[in-house]
C-alpha positions in Angstrom: -150.8 -24.7 -75.0 -149.5 -28.2 -75.0 -151.5 -29.6 -77.0 -151.2 -26.2 -79.6 -147.2 -27.6 -79.2 -147.8 -30.9 -79.7 -150.1 -30.4 -82.7 -147.6 -28.2 -84.3 -145.1 -30.6 -84.5 -147.0 -33.6 -86.0 -148.2 -31.7 -88.9 -144.9 -30.5 -89.6 -143.2 -33.9 -88.9 -145.1 -35.4 -92.2 -146.2 -32.7 -95.0 -147.8 -33.5 -98.1 -147.1 -31.1 -101.2 -149.3 -31.8 -104.2 -147.4 -30.0 -107.4 -148.2 -31.4 -111.0 -150.5 -34.2 -109.8 -147.5 -36.4 -107.8 -147.5 -36.2 -104.2 -144.2 -35.7 -102.4 -144.2 -37.0 -99.4 -141.1 -35.9 -97.1 -140.4 -37.0 -93.3 -139.2 -33.4 -92.4 -136.8 -34.3 -89.1 -134.9 -31.7 -88.8 -134.7 -28.2 -90.1 -131.5 -28.7 -92.0 -133.4 -31.6 -94.0 -136.1 -30.0 -94.1 -134.2 -27.0 -96.8 -132.4 -29.8 -98.5 -135.4 -31.3 -99.4 -137.4 -28.6 -100.5 -134.4 -27.6 -102.1 -134.0 -30.6 -104.5 -137.8 -30.2 -104.9 -137.4 -26.9 -106.1 -134.7 -28.0 -108.6 -136.6 -30.9 -110.0 -140.1 -28.4 -111.1 -137.1 -26.0 -112.5 -135.8 -28.7 -114.5 -139.2 -30.1 -115.7 -140.3 -27.1 -116.9 -137.3 -25.8 -118.4 -137.7 -29.1 -120.6 -141.4 -28.4 -121.1 -140.1 -24.9 -122.8 -138.3 -26.1 -124.8 -140.2 -28.5 -126.3 -143.1 -26.2 -127.1 -140.0 -23.4 -128.6 -139.2 -26.7 -130.6 -142.3 -27.6 -132.1 -143.4 -24.3 -132.7 -140.2 -23.9 -134.8 -141.6 -27.5 -137.1 -143.3 -25.2 -139.6 -140.3 -22.8 -139.7 -139.2 -24.5 -143.2 -142.7 -24.5 -144.8 -143.1 -20.7 -143.6 -139.9 -20.2 -145.9 -141.7 -21.4 -148.8 -144.8 -19.5 -148.5 -145.1 -16.4 -150.9 -147.0 -13.4 -150.5 -148.7 -11.5 -153.3 -148.6 -7.9 -153.3 -148.8 -6.8 -149.7 -147.2 -8.0 -146.5 -150.8 -7.9 -144.9 -151.8 -11.4 -147.2 -149.5 -13.2 -145.0 -151.1 -12.9 -141.9 -154.2 -15.2 -142.8 -151.1 -17.8 -143.2 -149.2 -16.7 -139.9 -152.2 -17.1 -137.8 -152.9 -20.9 -139.4 -149.7 -22.1 -139.2 -150.1 -21.2 -135.1 -153.7 -22.0 -134.7 -152.7 -25.5 -136.1 -150.2 -26.2 -134.1 -151.5 -25.1 -130.8 -155.4 -27.2 -132.2 -153.1 -30.3 -132.4 -151.6 -30.0 -129.0 -155.0 -29.5 -127.2 -156.4 -32.6 -129.5 -153.1 -34.5 -128.2 -154.2 -33.7 -124.8 -157.5 -34.3 -124.9 -157.2 -37.8 -126.5 -154.2 -38.3 -123.8 -156.9 -37.7 -121.2 -159.9 -40.4 -122.6 -156.9 -43.1 -123.1 -153.9 -42.7 -121.7 -154.3 -43.6 -118.3 -154.4 -47.3 -119.8 -151.3 -47.5 -119.7 -149.9 -46.1 -116.6 -148.6 -49.1 -115.2 -145.9 -48.8 -118.2 -146.1 -44.9 -118.6 -142.5 -43.9 -118.3 -141.4 -46.8 -121.1 -144.5 -44.8 -123.0 -142.6 -41.5 -122.4 -139.4 -42.4 -123.4 -140.7 -44.1 -126.4 -142.7 -41.2 -127.8 -140.1 -38.4 -127.3 -137.8 -40.9 -128.8 -139.6 -41.2 -131.5 -140.2 -37.1 -132.3 -136.5 -36.2 -131.6 -135.4 -39.1 -134.5 -137.4 -38.0 -136.6 -136.8 -34.2 -136.3 -133.2 -35.5 -137.0 -133.6 -37.0 -140.2 -135.8 -34.1 -141.3 -132.9 -32.0 -140.3 -130.9 -33.2 -143.4 -133.8 -32.6 -145.5 -134.3 -29.4 -145.0 -130.8 -28.5 -145.8 -130.9 -29.7 -149.5 -134.8 -27.9 -149.7 -137.2 -31.2 -149.4 -139.6 -29.7 -147.3 -140.2 -26.3 -148.0 -142.4 -25.6 -150.7 -143.4 -23.2 -152.8 -146.9 -22.6 -151.8 -149.7 -19.4 -151.8 -152.4 -20.7 -151.2 -154.6 -21.4 -147.7 -155.8 -24.8 -148.6 -152.4 -25.7 -149.2 -150.4 -24.4 -146.3 -153.2 -26.2 -143.8 -152.1 -29.4 -145.2 -148.8 -29.0 -144.7 -149.1 -27.2 -141.4 -151.0 -30.5 -140.4 -148.3 -32.7 -141.5 -145.6 -30.8 -139.5 -148.4 -30.8 -136.7 -148.0 -34.8 -136.0 -144.7 -34.1 -133.9 -147.4 -31.9 -131.6 -150.2 -34.1 -131.6 -148.0 -37.1 -130.0 -146.0 -34.2 -127.3 -149.8 -33.5 -126.4 -151.1 -37.1 -125.7 -147.6 -37.2 -123.6 -148.0 -34.5 -121.5 -151.2 -35.7 -120.5 -149.0 -37.3 -117.6 -147.8 -34.6 -116.2 -151.3 -32.5 -115.8 -151.6 -29.9 -114.1 -149.7 -27.8 -115.5 -148.2 -24.6 -113.8 -147.6 -22.6 -117.1 -149.8 -21.5 -119.6 -148.6 -23.9 -122.7 -151.4 -23.1 -125.0 -150.4 -19.5 -125.1 -146.5 -20.3 -125.2 -146.6 -22.4 -128.2 -149.0 -20.0 -129.6 -146.9 -16.9 -130.0 -143.7 -19.3 -130.5 -145.7 -20.6 -133.5 -146.4 -17.0 -134.9 -142.9 -15.9 -134.0 -141.5 -18.7 -136.3 -143.9 -18.4 -139.1 -143.7 -14.7 -138.7 -139.8 -15.0 -139.3 -140.5 -17.7 -142.1 -142.8 -15.7 -144.3 -140.5 -12.6 -143.9 -137.2 -15.5 -145.1 -136.4 -16.2 -148.5 -135.6 -20.0 -149.2 -131.9 -19.3 -149.3 -129.3 -21.8 -148.8 -128.4 -19.6 -145.5 -132.0 -19.9 -144.5 -132.3 -23.6 -145.3 -129.5 -24.2 -143.0 -130.7 -22.3 -140.1 -133.5 -24.3 -140.3 -131.8 -27.4 -140.2 -129.5 -26.9 -137.6 -133.0 -25.8 -135.0 -134.8 -28.8 -136.4 -131.3 -30.7 -135.3 -130.8 -29.0 -132.0 -134.9 -29.6 -131.6 -134.4 -33.4 -132.0 -131.3 -33.4 -129.6 -133.8 -32.0 -126.8 -136.4 -34.2 -127.8 -134.3 -37.3 -127.1 -133.2 -35.8 -123.9 -136.1 -35.0 -122.5 -136.8 -38.3 -123.2 -134.4 -39.6 -120.6 -135.4 -37.5 -118.1 -138.5 -36.9 -118.2 -139.5 -40.4 -118.5 -136.2 -41.7 -115.5 -136.9 -38.3 -113.6 -139.5 -36.8 -113.8 -142.4 -39.0 -114.4 
């Protein structure tokens, strides 16, 4: 009986929890310290998940100005191929980024914090700069062909590819990232097709881009120095 008690105490004295590929080892001395450590870890996981969802939300928003410029002839059902193409492009580029990251990003493990910060900061600055161009209507195109939508959506998905590269540092994920990104992309694309390229709608798209840029800059600091 004594050896069982000693084994139980040793097991609880050193507990290693694997979450998102990172080992969180905590020396548990007393119940208050144990619960405080788990509370801190739980809050950290919640914060990281919130940032990931916010990042996916604003990545999916990128084709929104493009969708505003899509003109559908005859019936609204004709917009479905355009909407699906935009959603698949965002999701596909994110998947491509993850696959490339798995192959190459481990070469930069020694300074991954700097890589995470620079990449997210680059995406954030680019989105903030484009926000002012969108307000002027310079990022909204009058397009009505699948090939045009394909190339414009591909250009808008470059940020998604870059973020996919960086997300390899946070694998595995507890969230269905591809499903979340695809749903957000479809919703933004459908909303953009439904809206007209008026000044208030362009201002809305510009504001979303501005908020997205600020979120990316915040993610650059948090994910690089507090969650990596």
